[in-house]
Backbone as CSV, one residue per row, in Angstrom:
resi,resn,N_x,N_y,N_z,CA_x,CA_y,CA_z,C_x,C_y,C_z
1,UNK,-17.839,-38.624,39.882,-17.110,-37.565,38.923,-15.838,-38.602,38.186
2,UNK,-15.259,-38.993,39.294,-13.819,-40.047,38.757,-14.648,-40.921,37.500
3,UNK,-15.422,-41.343,38.045,-16.072,-42.684,37.441,-16.505,-42.089,36.073
4,UNK,-16.924,-41.076,36.062,-17.613,-39.898,34.659,-16.235,-40.059,33.634
5,UNK,-15.225,-39.141,34.106,-13.851,-39.328,33.644,-13.530,-40.224,33.349
6,UNK,-13.383,-41.399,33.719,-13.062,-42.584,33.417,-13.836,-43.043,31.939
7,UNK,-15.235,-42.942,32.453,-16.023,-43.375,31.252,-15.914,-42.626,29.781
8,UNK,-16.221,-41.457,30.003,-15.423,-40.622,28.903,-14.157,-40.872,28.203
9,UNK,-12.805,-40.923,29.187,-11.726,-41.482,28.412,-11.812,-42.960,27.840
10,UNK,-12.747,-43.641,28.534,-13.053,-45.217,27.739,-13.704,-45.290,26.251
11,UNK,-14.644,-43.742,26.756,-15.411,-43.999,25.075,-14.406,-43.140,23.948
12,UNK,-13.671,-42.226,24.532,-12.919,-41.793,23.313,-11.640,-42.674,23.038
13,UNK,-11.429,-43.408,23.961,-10.536,-44.672,23.023,-10.802,-45.538,22.273
14,UNK,-12.497,-45.884,22.628,-13.162,-47.394,21.982,-13.599,-46.236,20.422
15,UNK,-13.284,-45.601,20.480,-13.781,-44.727,18.804,-12.703,-45.347,17.882
16,UNK,-11.346,-45.354,17.562,-10.684,-45.064,16.506,-10.767,-47.248,16.584
17,UNK,-10.686,-47.833,17.912,-11.088,-49.225,17.550,-12.672,-49.622,16.621
18,UNK,-13.390,-48.843,17.032,-14.900,-49.592,16.119,-14.596,-48.997,14.628
19,UNK,-13.583,-47.925,14.516,-13.739,-47.659,13.305,-12.541,-48.475,12.390
20,UNK,-11.500,-48.798,13.461,-10.606,-50.051,12.802,-11.351,-51.725,12.597
21,UNK,-12.205,-51.650,13.120,-13.153,-52.979,13.217,-13.830,-52.803,12.305
22,UNK,-14.677,-51.273,11.680,-15.229,-51.445,10.715,-14.469,-51.827,9.302
23,UNK,-12.979,-51.078,9.231,-12.213,-51.131,8.210,-11.189,-51.674,8.879
24,UNK,-10.684,-52.969,8.234,-9.459,-53.497,8.919,-8.560,-53.783,7.437
25,UNK,-9.205,-53.285,6.283,-8.537,-53.639,5.327,-7.543,-51.804,4.925
26,UNK,-8.243,-51.336,5.365,-7.561,-50.045,5.161,-6.546,-49.576,6.433
27,UNK,-6.914,-50.320,7.566,-5.876,-50.069,8.699,-4.870,-50.976,8.200
28,UNK,-5.019,-52.201,7.821,-3.608,-52.831,7.601,-2.661,-52.451,6.552
29,UNK,-3.241,-51.387,5.908,-2.193,-50.856,4.532,-1.570,-49.431,5.459
30,UNK,-1.853,-49.209,6.603,-0.877,-47.739,7.233,0.739,-49.107,7.668
31,UNK,1.773,-47.790,8.014,2.686,-48.320,8.370,2.766,-48.935,9.730
32,UNK,3.426,-49.867,10.359,3.449,-49.782,12.048,3.252,-48.993,12.427
33,UNK,4.137,-47.708,12.547,4.048,-46.426,13.165,2.388,-45.656,13.524
34,UNK,1.887,-45.882,11.886,0.753,-45.087,11.692,-0.454,-46.120,12.547
35,UNK,-0.298,-47.304,12.399,-1.273,-48.003,13.023,-1.205,-47.632,14.517
36,UNK,-0.334,-47.448,14.613,-0.027,-47.196,16.566,-0.535,-46.102,17.050
37,UNK,-0.728,-44.881,15.904,-0.961,-43.609,16.543,-2.787,-43.702,16.274
38,UNK,-2.831,-44.426,14.904,-4.493,-44.308,14.980,-4.902,-44.950,15.789
39,UNK,-4.698,-46.205,16.123,-4.981,-46.467,17.698,-4.984,-45.501,19.043
40,UNK,-4.498,-44.572,18.920,-3.970,-43.466,20.021,-4.836,-42.335,19.772
41,UNK,-5.580,-42.628,18.240,-6.187,-41.106,17.968,-5.579,-40.101,17.457
42,UNK,-3.985,-39.933,17.251,-3.368,-39.360,16.734,-3.056,-39.657,15.447
43,UNK,-2.665,-38.801,14.838,-2.345,-38.444,13.334,-0.720,-37.735,12.920
44,UNK,-0.125,-38.131,11.745,1.507,-37.286,11.679,1.058,-37.194,9.970
45,UNK,2.235,-36.241,9.733,2.367,-35.911,8.740,3.108,-36.878,7.354
46,UNK,2.398,-36.862,6.280,2.205,-38.213,5.286,1.502,-39.148,5.432
47,UNK,0.406,-39.127,6.454,-0.484,-40.120,6.809,-1.678,-40.068,5.880
48,UNK,-1.995,-41.389,5.376,-2.729,-41.094,3.904,-4.358,-40.421,4.704
49,UNK,-5.121,-40.006,3.849,-6.448,-39.635,4.576,-7.401,-40.703,5.060
50,UNK,-7.199,-42.088,4.571,-8.225,-42.970,5.372,-7.781,-42.977,6.573
51,UNK,-5.913,-43.327,6.769,-5.923,-43.294,8.273,-6.567,-41.840,9.601
52,UNK,-5.841,-40.927,8.419,-6.877,-39.584,9.451,-8.452,-40.287,10.002
53,UNK,-9.052,-40.793,9.073,-10.832,-40.690,9.051,-10.497,-42.031,9.822
54,UNK,-9.722,-43.224,9.922,-9.361,-44.369,11.202,-9.075,-43.483,12.515
55,UNK,-8.129,-42.518,12.376,-8.016,-41.881,13.831,-8.887,-41.111,14.369
56,UNK,-9.317,-40.073,13.676,-10.065,-38.955,13.939,-11.629,-39.123,13.965
57,UNK,-12.279,-39.845,12.616,-13.335,-40.310,12.132,-13.355,-39.361,11.044
58,UNK,-15.197,-38.882,10.846,-15.136,-38.309,9.393,-15.082,-36.836,9.940
59,UNK,-14.367,-36.085,9.085,-14.380,-34.929,9.314,-15.995,-33.684,9.367
60,UNK,-15.790,-32.699,10.018,-16.992,-31.752,10.174,-17.383,-31.152,8.841
61,UNK,-16.060,-30.906,8.469,-16.812,-30.413,7.233,-15.321,-29.976,6.359
62,UNK,-15.240,-29.706,5.227,-13.907,-29.805,4.271,-14.228,-28.905,3.384
63,UNK,-13.076,-28.321,3.293,-12.830,-26.986,2.560,-11.486,-27.184,1.663
64,UNK,-11.376,-26.826,0.188,-10.467,-26.380,-0.222,-9.547,-25.321,-0.491
65,UNK,-8.374,-25.275,-0.774,-7.783,-24.271,-1.071,-6.604,-24.428,-2.583
66,UNK,-7.071,-23.506,-3.595,-6.456,-23.703,-4.674,-5.202,-22.520,-4.667
67,UNK,-4.333,-22.266,-5.204,-3.190,-21.293,-5.506,-2.167,-21.893,-6.684
68,UNK,-1.048,-21.288,-6.479,-0.409,-21.493,-7.911,0.208,-22.597,-7.872
69,UNK,0.737,-23.589,-6.715,1.177,-24.482,-6.196,0.155,-25.720,-6.385
70,UNK,-1.164,-25.300,-6.359,-2.097,-26.663,-6.447,-3.053,-26.722,-5.507
71,UNK,-3.923,-27.792,-5.940,-5.018,-27.980,-4.709,-4.561,-28.370,-3.547
72,UNK,-5.292,-27.961,-2.062,-5.138,-28.628,-0.609,-6.515,-28.701,-0.063
73,UNK,-6.611,-30.141,0.017,-8.235,-30.172,0.765,-7.840,-30.023,2.274
74,UNK,-8.526,-29.401,3.165,-8.212,-29.351,4.492,-9.841,-29.745,5.192
75,UNK,-9.654,-30.920,5.555,-10.407,-31.308,6.963,-10.490,-30.561,8.208
76,UNK,-11.787,-29.731,8.593,-12.002,-29.409,9.841,-12.414,-30.211,11.019
77,UNK,-12.160,-30.303,12.322,-12.865,-30.921,12.849,-13.242,-30.142,14.038
78,UNK,-14.145,-29.967,14.502,-15.226,-28.919,15.089,-14.428,-29.316,16.598
79,UNK,-14.599,-28.211,17.373,-14.559,-28.203,18.881,-15.932,-29.052,19.524
80,UNK,-15.972,-29.831,20.634,-16.916,-30.366,20.876,-18.077,-29.388,22.334
81,UNK,-17.002,-28.231,22.482,-17.823,-27.423,23.359,-18.564,-26.666,22.200
82,UNK,-19.781,-25.856,22.885,-20.292,-24.951,21.899,-20.533,-23.415,22.533
83,UNK,-20.891,-22.375,22.435,-20.990,-21.314,22.633,-22.771,-20.914,22.357
84,UNK,-23.371,-20.282,23.047,-25.026,-20.069,22.917,-25.152,-18.321,22.817
85,UNK,-25.542,-18.010,22.212,-25.877,-16.644,21.824,-27.502,-16.785,21.969
86,UNK,-27.242,-15.849,22.757,-29.040,-15.695,22.880,-29.798,-13.997,22.698
87,UNK,-30.355,-13.773,21.614,-30.952,-12.466,21.462,-32.522,-12.591,22.290
88,UNK,-32.546,-11.217,23.125,-34.029,-11.300,23.378,-34.552,-10.042,22.670
89,UNK,-35.877,-10.769,22.158,-36.547,-9.653,20.872,-37.829,-9.583,21.350
90,UNK,-38.474,-8.664,21.927,-40.330,-8.240,21.210,-40.272,-7.400,20.244
91,UNK,-41.376,-8.521,19.656,-41.779,-7.931,18.467,-43.050,-8.843,17.945
92,UNK,-43.274,-8.754,16.953,-44.820,-9.446,16.263,-44.328,-10.780,16.180
93,UNK,-44.962,-11.913,16.917,-44.764,-13.236,17.199,-45.582,-13.742,15.974
94,UNK,-46.803,-14.038,16.070,-47.989,-14.644,15.217,-49.173,-13.962,15.197
95,UNK,-49.646,-14.040,14.489,-51.028,-13.219,14.403,-52.220,-13.827,14.901
96,UNK,-51.981,-14.923,14.921,-53.308,-15.677,15.303,-52.903,-16.767,16.741
97,UNK,-52.152,-15.938,17.286,-51.615,-15.776,18.812,-51.933,-14.441,19.425
98,UNK,-52.625,-14.491,20.900,-52.890,-13.409,21.550,-52.243,-13.245,22.748
99,UNK,-51.177,-12.629,23.019,-51.298,-11.494,22.641,-50.649,-11.398,20.814
100,UNK,-50.564,-10.482,20.023,-49.678,-10.537,18.599,-48.910,-10.247,18.817
101,UNK,-48.449,-9.208,20.116,-46.645,-9.188,20.329,-46.472,-10.161,21.563
102,UNK,-45.340,-10.731,21.734,-44.516,-11.610,22.706,-43.126,-11.668,22.598
103,UNK,-42.530,-12.067,23.459,-41.138,-12.284,23.643,-40.691,-13.165,22.886
104,UNK,-39.635,-13.052,21.961,-38.843,-14.463,21.347,-37.765,-14.686,22.026
105,UNK,-37.406,-15.213,21.894,-36.108,-16.099,22.501,-35.136,-16.407,21.406
106,UNK,-34.283,-15.996,20.632,-33.625,-17.038,19.893,-32.255,-17.536,20.444
107,UNK,-32.051,-18.518,20.640,-30.874,-19.427,20.919,-29.825,-20.005,19.793
108,UNK,-28.901,-19.382,19.166,-28.033,-19.507,18.489,-27.054,-20.264,18.634
109,UNK,-26.563,-22.069,18.770,-25.639,-22.593,19.289,-24.910,-23.288,18.146
110,UNK,-23.673,-22.331,18.208,-22.776,-22.916,16.855,-21.444,-23.188,17.707
111,UNK,-20.672,-24.281,16.606,-18.954,-24.378,17.177,-17.987,-23.693,17.215
112,UNK,-17.879,-23.598,18.598,-16.635,-22.622,18.723,-15.341,-22.589,18.168
113,UNK,-15.129,-23.324,17.027,-14.320,-23.444,16.226,-13.688,-24.843,16.111
114,UNK,-12.690,-24.635,14.751,-11.964,-25.998,14.822,-11.079,-26.084,16.041
115,UNK,-11.098,-27.522,16.366,-10.407,-28.541,17.064,-8.950,-28.723,16.672
116,UNK,-8.955,-29.354,14.985,-7.915,-29.468,14.477,-8.359,-29.443,12.864
117,UNK,-7.333,-29.067,12.100,-7.251,-28.774,10.785,-6.437,-29.293,10.258
118,UNK,-6.570,-30.706,8.768,-5.602,-31.510,8.713,-5.783,-30.745,6.928
119,UNK,-4.277,-30.631,6.342,-4.502,-30.402,5.275,-3.717,-31.213,4.632
120,UNK,-4.092,-31.629,3.077,-3.706,-33.029,2.525,-3.711,-32.739,1.040
121,UNK,-2.614,-32.957,0.229,-2.229,-32.901,-1.072,-1.932,-34.460,-1.731
122,UNK,-2.554,-34.763,-3.056,-2.479,-35.873,-2.762,-2.804,-37.101,-1.991
123,UNK,-3.886,-37.213,-1.511,-4.461,-37.827,-0.416,-3.457,-38.148,0.703
124,UNK,-3.042,-37.307,0.752,-1.541,-37.726,2.271,-1.716,-36.100,2.717
125,UNK,-1.058,-36.244,4.304,-1.497,-35.296,5.726,0.144,-34.475,5.264
126,UNK,-0.398,-33.087,4.724,0.609,-32.382,4.509,0.516,-31.292,5.827
127,UNK,-0.163,-30.784,6.743,0.102,-29.941,7.676,-0.979,-30.508,8.290
128,UNK,-1.038,-30.174,9.674,-1.432,-30.144,10.863,-1.500,-29.078,11.634
129,UNK,-2.727,-28.467,12.236,-3.179,-27.373,13.030,-3.761,-27.906,14.092
130,UNK,-3.404,-27.423,15.107,-4.020,-27.697,16.285,-4.350,-26.779,17.548
131,UNK,-5.656,-26.492,17.965,-5.124,-25.398,19.200,-4.657,-25.611,20.186
132,UNK,-3.430,-25.055,20.772,-2.787,-25.018,22.269,-3.456,-24.650,22.859
133,UNK,-3.384,-25.508,24.436,-3.733,-24.612,25.510,-2.646,-24.345,26.054
134,UNK,-3.154,-22.819,26.844,-2.782,-21.824,27.609,-2.460,-22.027,29.086
């Protein structure tokens, strides 16, 4: 079990390094403090969008909020764990399948929510929302 945890930690640490290797030009544009944060897989206010992508990878989804102050782009990074919803249902399944009525089980696996939300204005981080552990 300990080796599995070690492998998981190593895999997590290697991800930003691989992204840095793929895009050293963007990495070199970051300040020394931001470069250190990216290597650790962390982000901060005022970090440019390419720094966030180097640290966390591509966002799972992106939304936009527009209000009187302007436009804000929000990058959503989903949790890795999922919840499974199972719906057991007896109904008409297939007219060519005997019997015509068969149990149908629908498993709907959805991400459990956002792990991190990063808000950008003018391609720079203006807000970071993280779920806190209890």
